[in-house]
C-alpha positions in Angstrom: -14.5 11.0 -0.1 -14.6 7.6 -1.9 -13.4 5.0 0.7 -11.6 3.9 3.9 -8.2 2.6 3.9 -6.6 0.7 7.0 -3.1 -0.4 7.5 -1.6 -3.4 9.5 0.4 -1.6 12.1 -1.2 -1.7 15.6 -4.6 -3.2 14.9 -5.7 -6.1 12.6 -7.2 -4.7 9.2 -9.5 -7.2 8.7 -11.3 -6.7 12.1 -11.3 -2.8 11.7 -12.9 -3.1 8.3 -15.6 -5.7 9.7 -16.8 -2.7 12.1 -16.7 -0.4 8.6 -18.6 -2.7 6.7 -21.6 -2.8 9.1 -21.6 1.0 9.6 -21.4 2.2 6.0 -23.3 1.5 2.9 -21.4 3.0 0.0 -17.7 3.5 0.8 -15.0 1.4 -0.7 -13.2 -0.5 2.1 -9.5 -1.1 1.5 -6.6 -2.9 3.6 -3.7 -0.6 2.8 -1.9 -2.9 3.4 -2.4 -6.3 5.2 0.5 -8.6 5.4 0.5 -11.4 2.9 3.5 -13.6 3.9 2.6 -14.2 7.7 -0.8 -15.6 6.5 -1.5 -18.7 4.1 -3.3 -17.7 0.7 -6.3 -19.5 2.1 -6.5 -17.7 5.3 -6.3 -14.5 3.4 -8.6 -15.6 1.0 -11.2 -16.3 3.7 -10.9 -13.1 5.4 -11.5 -11.3 2.1 -14.4 -13.6 1.1 -16.1 -12.6 4.5 -15.5 -9.0 4.1 -16.7 -8.9 0.6 -20.0 -10.7 1.6 -20.5 -8.5 4.6 -19.9 -5.3 2.9 -21.9 -6.0 -0.4 -18.9 -6.0 -2.6 -16.9 -3.0 -1.5 -13.5 -4.5 -0.6 -10.3 -3.6 -2.1 -7.6 -6.3 -0.8 -4.4 -4.6 -0.5 -1.4 -6.8 0.3 2.3 -6.2 0.9 5.2 -8.7 1.3 7.1 -6.8 4.2 10.8 -7.1 4.3 13.2 -9.8 5.3 13.8 -9.0 9.0 10.2 -8.7 10.0 9.2 -11.9 8.2 11.8 -13.8 10.0 12.2 -12.2 13.4 8.7 -10.4 14.1 6.7 -13.1 12.5 8.9 -16.1 12.9 8.4 -17.3 9.0 10.5 -18.2 6.4 11.7 -15.6 3.8 12.1 -16.2 0.1 12.4 -13.7 -3.0 9.1 -11.7 -2.5 8.0 -10.9 -6.1 7.7 -14.5 -7.4 6.2 -15.4 -4.2 3.6 -12.8 -4.2 2.8 -13.8 -7.7 2.2 -17.3 -6.6 0.2 -15.9 -3.5 -2.3 -14.1 -5.8 -2.9 -17.0 -8.1 -3.3 -19.3 -5.1 -6.0 -17.1 -3.5 -7.9 -16.7 -6.8 -7.8 -20.5 -7.0 -9.4 -20.8 -3.8 -12.1 -18.2 -4.7 -12.8 -20.0 -7.7 -13.3 -23.2 -5.9 -15.7 -21.5 -3.7 -17.6 -19.5 -6.5 -17.5 -21.7 -9.4 -17.6 -25.2 -7.6 -14.3 -26.1 -9.2 -11.7 -28.6 -7.7 -9.0 -26.7 -5.7 -6.0 -27.4 -7.6 -3.2 -24.9 -7.3 0.3 -26.1 -8.0 2.8 -23.3 -7.6 6.3 -23.0 -6.6 5.7 -21.8 -3.2 2.1 -22.8 -2.5 0.4 -26.2 -3.3 -3.5 -26.3 -2.5 -5.5 -29.3 -3.4 -8.0 -29.9 -0.5 -11.3 -28.2 0.2 -14.0 -30.0 2.0 -17.6 -29.1 2.4 -17.2 -28.1 6.0 -14.7 -25.1 5.2 -16.1 -24.2 2.0 -18.3 -20.9 2.5 -19.8 -21.3 -1.2 -20.6 -18.5 -3.6 -21.2 -14.9 -2.8 -23.1 -12.1 -4.7 -19.8 -10.1 -5.6 -17.0 -12.7 -6.3 -14.7 -10.4 -7.9 -12.2 -8.9 -5.4 -9.8 -6.3 -6.4 -6.2 -7.1 -5.3 -3.7 -4.4 -5.1 0.0 -5.0 -4.2 2.3 -2.7 -2.3 5.3 -2.2 -4.4 8.8 -0.4 -4.8 11.0 -2.3 -6.6 10.9 -3.2 -10.3 10.2 -7.1 -9.7 7.1 -6.5 -7.5 5.9 -3.7 -10.0 6.1 -6.3 -12.9 4.0 -8.7 -10.7 1.4 -5.9 -10.3 1.2 -5.5 -14.0 1.0 -9.2 -14.6 -1.6 -10.5 -12.0 -3.0 -7.6 -9.8 -5.5 -5.0 -10.1 -3.7 -2.2 -8.3 -0.7 -0.9 -7.0 0.1 0.7 -3.5 2.9 3.0 -3.7 5.3 3.2 -0.8 5.3 6.7 0.8 9.1 7.1 -0.3 8.2 7.0 -3.9 8.8 10.5 -5.6 7.3 11.7 -8.9 10.5 11.0 -10.6 10.9 7.3 -9.2 7.2 6.7 -10.2 7.7 8.1 -13.6 11.2 6.8 -14.6 11.1 3.4 -12.7 7.6 2.1 -11.6 5.5 3.0 -14.7 7.7 1.1 -17.2 8.2 -2.0 -14.6 4.5 -2.1 -14.6 4.2 -1.8 -18.1 6.5 -4.7 -18.6 4.7 -7.2 -16.3 1.4 -6.1 -18.0 3.0 -7.3 -21.4 3.5 -10.8 -19.9 -0.1 -11.2 -19.7 -1.2 -9.2 -22.6 -3.0 -6.6 -20.5 -3.3 -3.0 -20.9 -1.1 -1.2 -18.3 -3.8 1.5 -17.9 -6.1 -1.2 -16.3 -3.7 -1.0 -13.2 -5.4 1.2 -10.5 -2.5 3.5 -8.9 -2.8 4.3 -5.1 -0.5 6.1 -2.6 -0.8 7.3 1.1 2.0 10.1 0.4 4.3 11.2 3.3 2.8 14.4 4.4 3.8 17.0 7.0 0.8 19.4 7.4 -0.5 21.8 10.3 -2.8 24.7 10.7 0.2 27.1 10.8 3.7 27.6 10.1 4.7 27.3 13.8 2.9 24.2 14.2 4.1 22.7 11.0 7.8 23.3 12.1 7.3 20.5 14.7 5.4 18.3 12.6 7.9 18.5 10.0 10.8 17.2 12.1 8.6 14.1 12.9 8.2 13.3 9.2 11.8 14.1 8.7 12.7 11.3 11.2 10.3 9.1 9.2 12.2 9.7 6.2 15.4 8.7 7.9 13.7 5.5 9.1 12.8 4.6 5.5 16.4 5.6 4.5 18.0 3.1 6.7 15.9 0.5 5.0 18.0 -1.4 2.3 14.9 -2.7 0.7 13.8 1.0 -0.1 17.3 2.1 -1.8 16.2 2.1 -5.3 13.5 5.1 -4.6 16.6 7.0 -3.1 19.2 5.8 -5.4 17.2 7.4 -8.4 18.2 10.9 -7.0 21.7 10.0 -6.2 21.4 9.2 -2.6 22.5 5.4 -2.5 25.5 6.2 -0.2 23.3 7.9 2.3 21.2 4.6 2.4 24.2 2.7 3.1 25.3 5.2 5.7 21.8 5.2 7.3 21.7 1.4 7.4 25.1 1.2 9.1 23.9 3.7 11.8 20.6 1.6 12.2 22.7 -1.8 12.7 24.8 0.1 15.3 21.5 1.6 16.9 22.5 4.9 16.4 18.9 6.1 15.8 19.3 9.7 16.8 22.0 10.3 14.1 19.8 9.0 11.2 17.6 12.0 10.8 20.8 14.3 10.2 21.2 12.4 6.9 17.8 13.9 5.6 18.8 17.1 4.3 16.2 19.8 3.1 16.6 18.6 -0.5 15.9 15.0 0.4 13.1 15.9 2.8 11.2 18.1 0.2 11.6 15.4 -2.6 10.5 12.6 -0.6 7.6 14.4 1.6 5.0 17.0 0.8 5.0 19.9 3.2 2.7 22.6 3.7 -0.2 24.2 6.0 -3.6 22.9 6.1 -4.7 25.6 3.3 -1.8 24.5 1.1 -1.5 20.7 1.4 -4.1 19.6 -1.0 -3.0 21.9 -3.9 0.5 20.7 -3.3 -0.6 17.0 -3.5 -2.5 17.6 -6.6 0.5 19.3 -8.1 2.9 16.3 -7.3 0.9 13.2 -7.9 -2.5 14.3 -9.8 -1.1 13.1 -13.2 0.4 9.8 -11.7 -2.0 8.3 -9.4 -5.8 7.6 -9.3 -6.4 7.2 -5.6 -4.8 9.2 -2.7 -5.0 8.1 1.0 -4.8 11.2 3.3 -5.9 12.4 6.7 -5.2 14.8 9.5 -6.1 14.1 13.2 -9.9 14.9 13.7 -10.4 15.8 17.5 -13.2 18.2 17.2 -16.0 19.7 14.6 -13.5 22.3 13.4 -11.0 19.5 12.5 -13.6 17.6 10.7 -14.7 20.8 8.7 -11.0 21.3 7.7 -10.5 17.6 6.6 -13.8 17.8 4.5 -12.4 21.0 2.8 -9.1 19.4 2.0 -10.8 16.3 0.7 -13.3 18.3 -1.7 -10.3 20.2 -3.0 -8.4 16.7 -3.7 -11.6 15.5 -5.4 -11.5 18.4 -7.9 -8.3 16.9 -9.6 -9.1 15.3 -13.0 -7.5 12.1 -11.7 -7.2 11.9 -8.0 -9.9 10.1 -5.8 -9.6 10.3 -2.0 
């Protein structure tokens, strides 16, 4: 495999990648994703700069906006339209990096972030590999356009089906690329698909139900409505969101029928799943994030075989 990707759920991704940076030498190290808006652009710029320096230039900085409720109620931060704010965030970080690397004055005057102070005590100075790829988590068209305009890659949400990627996301990224006179092919497409897999059919049945519940969780999130709406399931999003507000959590998975489940998730046994992922996404994405629980040497061998099969795709890089 080509890299390690860590997400910001129960642990800090920057600390996890610090450990990876000193215990590996060639693997790409990616945040997939770290939260942007709860941190200032300068804080994120510093975390990325340190990791890039420690890893010898192997960092891929994947950032996400999160949704309104989490920004306000979990992080205690103000919320604003995420796409224009993310664009400003990226430009602000790059202004900080130029200040450190090229020794130019810090002067970013954006709609959301204004940065014009950098003193020697807090200036880490140039590093050997200053070009840090920035990937943005996106699902809706406005954020996809921001990716095309100013980012190096896109991190697709797990609910993005091949149909949604082709019909909605690719054109939106191309629209954003046109704003900067960029070739949209320069954008790196990455995804951690929603996968249900196990060693045999009996074990797969139990795993599949937990993944069905995850689809239901996403179904109840209005911010992801567009990905379901393209399949004609907009009314189910509204219903699931209503059940969520009433805290009727157990009823939400019942809205995920088999058609929706198999459209959003990839389901198969260990010996099937790599081929299924290649068929679904091999022509659409460049990097795929995938793992299974590894508790013993046999699990490790199975995982290696899956990764080798995924690597045989002309496009996919696991």
